[in-house]
C-alpha positions as CSV (number, residue, x, y, z in Angstrom):
1,X,-73.6,-248.1,-230.4
2,X,-72.2,-251.6,-232.4
3,X,-69.6,-251.6,-234.5
4,X,-68.1,-254.2,-237.6
5,X,-65.1,-253.8,-235.2
6,X,-67.4,-254.7,-232.2
7,X,-68.9,-257.7,-234.2
8,X,-65.7,-259.1,-235.1
9,X,-64.0,-259.0,-231.6
10,X,-67.4,-260.7,-230.2
11,X,-67.1,-263.0,-232.6
12,X,-63.8,-264.5,-232.5
13,X,-64.2,-264.5,-228.6
14,X,-66.8,-266.4,-228.9
15,X,-65.4,-268.9,-231.3
16,X,-63.0,-269.8,-228.1
17,X,-66.4,-270.4,-226.0
18,X,-67.8,-274.2,-226.4
19,X,-71.3,-272.6,-225.1
20,X,-71.3,-269.7,-227.6
21,X,-69.4,-271.0,-230.8
22,X,-72.5,-272.7,-232.0
23,X,-74.5,-269.6,-232.0
24,X,-74.8,-268.1,-235.3
25,X,-74.3,-264.5,-235.8
26,X,-77.2,-262.3,-237.3
27,X,-78.3,-259.2,-237.0
28,X,-79.5,-258.3,-233.4
29,X,-77.4,-261.1,-231.8
30,X,-74.5,-259.3,-230.4
31,X,-74.8,-256.1,-228.6
32,X,-71.6,-253.7,-227.5
33,X,-72.5,-252.3,-223.8
34,X,-70.8,-250.0,-221.6
35,X,-67.3,-250.7,-220.2
36,X,-64.1,-248.7,-219.5
37,X,-61.6,-251.4,-220.3
38,X,-63.0,-254.1,-221.9
39,X,-65.5,-255.0,-224.4
40,X,-69.0,-256.3,-223.1
41,X,-71.5,-257.7,-225.0
42,X,-75.1,-258.8,-225.1
43,X,-75.4,-261.6,-227.2
44,X,-78.3,-263.7,-228.3
45,X,-78.6,-267.4,-228.8
46,X,-81.4,-269.9,-229.3
47,X,-80.9,-270.6,-225.8
48,X,-81.4,-267.4,-223.9
49,X,-79.7,-264.2,-223.3
50,X,-75.8,-263.9,-222.5
51,X,-73.0,-261.6,-221.3
52,X,-69.4,-262.0,-223.1
53,X,-66.6,-260.0,-221.6
54,X,-64.2,-260.0,-223.5
55,X,-60.4,-258.1,-221.6
56,X,-59.0,-255.5,-222.9
57,X,-55.6,-254.5,-224.1
58,X,-53.0,-254.7,-221.6
59,X,-55.5,-255.3,-218.8
60,X,-53.3,-258.3,-217.8
61,X,-50.4,-255.8,-216.4
62,X,-52.5,-255.0,-213.5
63,X,-55.3,-257.7,-213.0
64,X,-55.3,-261.3,-212.0
65,X,-57.8,-262.9,-214.1
66,X,-57.0,-266.4,-211.8
67,X,-58.2,-264.1,-208.7
68,X,-61.3,-262.9,-210.7
69,X,-62.4,-265.8,-211.7
70,X,-62.4,-267.2,-208.4
71,X,-64.3,-263.8,-206.8
72,X,-66.9,-263.9,-209.9
73,X,-67.5,-267.2,-208.7
74,X,-67.8,-266.9,-205.0
75,X,-69.8,-263.6,-205.3
76,X,-72.2,-265.9,-207.7
77,X,-72.5,-268.2,-204.7
78,X,-73.2,-265.2,-202.8
79,X,-76.3,-264.4,-204.4
80,X,-75.3,-261.4,-205.4
81,X,-74.4,-261.3,-208.8
82,X,-75.1,-263.3,-212.4
83,X,-74.2,-267.4,-212.6
84,X,-70.4,-267.5,-214.4
85,X,-71.1,-269.8,-217.3
86,X,-67.6,-269.5,-218.9
87,X,-63.8,-268.5,-217.6
88,X,-61.3,-269.2,-219.6
89,X,-57.3,-268.4,-219.1
90,X,-57.5,-265.9,-222.0
91,X,-60.1,-263.8,-219.2
92,X,-63.0,-264.3,-221.8
93,X,-66.2,-264.5,-219.3
94,X,-69.9,-265.2,-219.8
95,X,-72.4,-265.2,-217.4
96,X,-75.9,-265.0,-217.3
97,X,-77.7,-261.8,-218.9
98,X,-79.9,-260.6,-216.1
99,X,-82.9,-258.9,-219.0
100,X,-85.3,-256.1,-217.2
101,X,-82.2,-254.7,-214.8
102,X,-81.0,-251.2,-215.5
103,X,-77.4,-250.3,-215.7
104,X,-77.2,-247.4,-213.0
105,X,-75.7,-244.0,-213.1
106,X,-74.7,-241.5,-210.5
107,X,-78.0,-239.8,-212.0
108,X,-80.0,-242.6,-211.3
109,X,-79.0,-243.9,-208.0
110,X,-79.8,-240.3,-206.8
111,X,-83.1,-239.9,-208.4
112,X,-84.7,-243.7,-207.7
113,X,-86.5,-243.9,-204.7
114,X,-85.3,-247.0,-202.2
115,X,-81.6,-246.7,-204.5
116,X,-79.2,-246.4,-201.9
117,X,-81.1,-248.9,-199.5
118,X,-81.0,-251.3,-202.2
119,X,-77.6,-250.6,-202.8
120,X,-76.9,-251.0,-199.1
121,X,-78.8,-254.2,-199.5
122,X,-76.8,-255.6,-202.1
123,X,-73.2,-254.7,-200.5
124,X,-75.0,-256.4,-197.4
125,X,-75.9,-259.5,-198.3
126,X,-72.2,-259.5,-200.1
127,X,-70.4,-258.8,-196.8
128,X,-72.1,-261.0,-194.8
129,X,-72.3,-264.0,-196.9
130,X,-68.8,-265.6,-195.5
131,X,-67.8,-265.9,-199.0
132,X,-64.0,-265.9,-198.8
133,X,-62.2,-263.6,-201.6
134,X,-58.7,-264.7,-203.4
135,X,-56.3,-261.1,-202.5
136,X,-56.5,-258.9,-199.8
137,X,-56.8,-256.1,-201.3
138,X,-55.3,-253.4,-198.8
139,X,-55.3,-250.2,-200.0
140,X,-51.8,-248.5,-199.7
141,X,-49.7,-251.6,-201.4
142,X,-52.3,-251.1,-204.1
143,X,-50.7,-247.4,-204.0
144,X,-47.7,-248.5,-204.2
145,X,-48.0,-251.0,-206.8
146,X,-49.4,-248.7,-209.2
147,X,-46.7,-246.2,-208.6
148,X,-44.6,-248.8,-209.9
149,X,-46.3,-249.6,-212.5
150,X,-46.6,-246.3,-214.0
151,X,-43.0,-246.3,-213.0
152,X,-42.2,-249.1,-216.0
153,X,-44.4,-247.3,-218.1
154,X,-42.4,-243.9,-217.7
155,X,-45.0,-241.8,-216.6
156,X,-42.9,-238.7,-214.4
157,X,-46.6,-236.2,-214.8
158,X,-49.0,-236.2,-212.0
159,X,-51.5,-234.0,-211.1
160,X,-50.3,-231.1,-208.9
161,X,-49.6,-232.0,-205.7
162,X,-50.1,-235.8,-205.8
163,X,-47.2,-237.1,-204.0
164,X,-47.5,-234.7,-201.2
165,X,-51.0,-236.3,-201.1
166,X,-49.5,-239.4,-200.7
167,X,-47.1,-238.7,-197.7
168,X,-50.2,-237.0,-195.9
169,X,-52.5,-240.3,-196.1
170,X,-49.7,-241.7,-193.2
171,X,-52.2,-240.0,-190.7
172,X,-55.0,-241.9,-192.6
173,X,-52.5,-245.4,-193.0
174,X,-52.0,-244.8,-188.5
175,X,-55.7,-244.5,-187.6
176,X,-56.7,-247.3,-189.7
177,X,-54.1,-249.7,-188.5
178,X,-54.6,-248.4,-184.6
179,X,-57.0,-251.1,-184.1
180,X,-58.1,-254.6,-186.1
181,X,-60.8,-254.0,-188.9
182,X,-63.4,-256.7,-190.3
183,X,-62.4,-258.2,-193.3
184,X,-65.0,-259.2,-195.7
185,X,-65.8,-260.5,-199.1
186,X,-65.5,-256.9,-200.8
187,X,-66.3,-255.7,-204.9
188,X,-63.3,-252.7,-204.1
189,X,-64.6,-251.1,-207.6
190,X,-68.3,-250.4,-207.1
191,X,-68.4,-247.8,-210.0
192,X,-72.4,-247.2,-210.7
193,X,-72.1,-249.4,-213.7
194,X,-71.4,-252.5,-211.8
195,X,-74.9,-252.3,-210.3
196,X,-77.9,-253.5,-211.8
197,X,-81.6,-252.6,-210.7
198,X,-85.2,-253.2,-211.6
199,X,-86.7,-251.3,-208.7
200,X,-86.5,-254.4,-206.0
201,X,-83.2,-255.1,-205.9
202,X,-79.6,-254.3,-207.3
203,X,-77.0,-257.4,-208.8
204,X,-73.4,-256.1,-209.0
205,X,-71.2,-257.3,-211.2
206,X,-67.5,-257.0,-212.5
207,X,-64.9,-258.6,-209.8
208,X,-61.8,-257.5,-211.4
209,X,-60.7,-255.5,-208.2
210,X,-62.6,-257.4,-205.4
211,X,-61.0,-259.2,-202.8
212,X,-60.9,-259.1,-198.8
213,X,-61.0,-255.7,-197.0
214,X,-63.1,-254.0,-194.5
215,X,-66.2,-253.3,-195.6
216,X,-67.0,-250.1,-195.3
217,X,-64.5,-249.1,-198.2
218,X,-67.7,-250.2,-200.9
219,X,-69.8,-247.6,-198.7
220,X,-67.3,-245.3,-198.9
221,X,-66.4,-245.5,-202.9
222,X,-69.8,-246.0,-203.8
223,X,-71.3,-243.1,-202.5
224,X,-68.3,-241.1,-203.7
225,X,-68.7,-242.8,-207.6
226,X,-72.9,-241.6,-206.8
227,X,-71.8,-238.2,-205.9
228,X,-75.0,-239.0,-203.2
229,X,-75.6,-236.1,-200.8
230,X,-75.3,-236.5,-196.9
231,X,-78.9,-237.0,-197.0
232,X,-78.2,-240.2,-199.1
233,X,-75.0,-241.1,-198.0
234,X,-77.6,-241.3,-194.2
235,X,-80.3,-243.6,-196.1
236,X,-77.3,-246.5,-197.3
237,X,-75.6,-246.2,-194.1
238,X,-78.5,-246.9,-191.3
239,X,-80.0,-249.0,-194.0
240,X,-77.1,-251.4,-194.3
241,X,-75.9,-250.9,-190.7
242,X,-79.7,-250.8,-189.3
243,X,-79.0,-247.8,-187.1
244,X,-77.0,-244.9,-186.7
245,X,-73.2,-244.9,-187.7
246,X,-71.0,-244.9,-184.5
247,X,-68.1,-242.1,-184.7
248,X,-65.2,-244.9,-186.0
249,X,-67.2,-245.9,-188.2
250,X,-68.7,-242.9,-190.1
251,X,-64.6,-241.9,-190.0
252,X,-63.9,-244.8,-191.6
253,X,-66.4,-244.2,-194.4
254,X,-65.1,-240.5,-195.0
255,X,-61.3,-241.8,-195.3
256,X,-62.5,-244.3,-197.4
257,X,-64.1,-241.7,-200.1
258,X,-60.6,-239.6,-200.0
259,X,-58.4,-242.7,-199.8
260,X,-60.9,-243.9,-203.2
261,X,-60.0,-241.1,-205.3
262,X,-56.5,-241.3,-204.0
263,X,-56.0,-244.6,-205.6
264,X,-57.9,-244.5,-208.6
265,X,-56.0,-241.6,-209.6
266,X,-53.5,-243.4,-210.3
267,X,-56.1,-246.0,-212.6
268,X,-56.6,-243.3,-214.4
269,X,-53.5,-242.2,-214.9
270,X,-52.3,-245.8,-216.2
271,X,-55.3,-246.0,-218.9
272,X,-53.8,-242.2,-219.8
273,X,-50.4,-243.3,-220.3
274,X,-51.9,-246.1,-222.5
275,X,-53.8,-244.3,-224.2
276,X,-57.4,-245.9,-223.2
277,X,-59.3,-243.8,-226.1
278,X,-62.4,-244.4,-223.5
279,X,-62.2,-241.3,-222.4
280,X,-60.0,-238.6,-221.0
281,X,-58.3,-239.7,-218.4
282,X,-55.9,-237.2,-217.8
283,X,-58.9,-235.0,-216.8
284,X,-60.4,-237.7,-214.7
285,X,-57.2,-238.3,-212.9
286,X,-56.7,-234.6,-212.1
287,X,-60.5,-234.6,-211.0
288,X,-60.2,-237.2,-209.0
289,X,-57.5,-236.0,-207.4
290,X,-58.6,-232.4,-206.8
291,X,-62.2,-234.3,-204.5
292,X,-59.6,-236.1,-202.3
293,X,-57.5,-232.9,-201.4
294,X,-60.0,-230.8,-200.9
295,X,-61.6,-233.3,-198.6
296,X,-58.8,-234.3,-196.8
297,X,-57.8,-230.2,-196.7
298,X,-62.1,-229.8,-195.2
299,X,-61.5,-228.9,-191.4
300,X,-63.6,-232.0,-190.1
301,X,-61.3,-234.1,-191.9
302,X,-59.2,-234.7,-188.9
303,X,-62.0,-235.2,-186.6
304,X,-63.0,-238.6,-188.5
305,X,-58.8,-239.7,-188.6
306,X,-59.2,-239.1,-184.5
307,X,-62.3,-241.2,-184.4
308,X,-61.3,-243.7,-186.5
309,X,-58.1,-244.0,-184.5
310,X,-59.5,-243.7,-181.1
311,X,-61.8,-246.4,-182.5
312,X,-64.8,-244.2,-180.7
């Protein structure tokens, strides 16, 4: 639903982008798309379609737009993301609009034939591209940074047991640090809505949290976002690796499934503290932590930690 406020916001942003400044705004020129923290619009111009991203209020406190610009350009160069046509110092970004591609959802990814395979192919293309992203996505450093930011916001209420969960995750940190892990250009925030599909291939968008990381993180986090079943996970991992996962690879996959929820719980608390109206972010945070805790408490979790530590 595109509101009058959307038209005002998009028009003001367009005026700051030379490519869009001359477009005459009429009915149908501006269409609001999705977005939890930013405002995203489909813009129809005389020369084609564009995607306009306007940063959400307060996002500059925890997102480095200079890093995002570098990584968005590199992802486009890797052939997995749309061409970046404009990226201003104010964070306003314009890319080509991928007409004919559908925004993914958990339901679509679980029901569309071959969707886990196409997602795996898109991630593998990114990870094997040789591109170098600015920023090192380090899970535990990010947890510390988000906790510090929440402290500055005056947040004292956390999901029950959250800090104990962070302490329990020390065994995960030790296992991941036991061996040198591969670092590649990674998306790091693979929400389903950040993948676009036409039944033949997928594109990846939104590089706000991207950085150099263990590529298995993208697969584990993506599985969580899509609520994949074991069969979906097997299809994705085998399509990505070209074979069955080793115990250590599968272990990292499981550990990252838990750890992404441990991390993004804090992101949800930041949205809750800053009154983001997109959804109920307290429920978002408590749901994510409950899922993390359930996985960490599963009897098989210790075996995955041991496999990663052993490097088997």
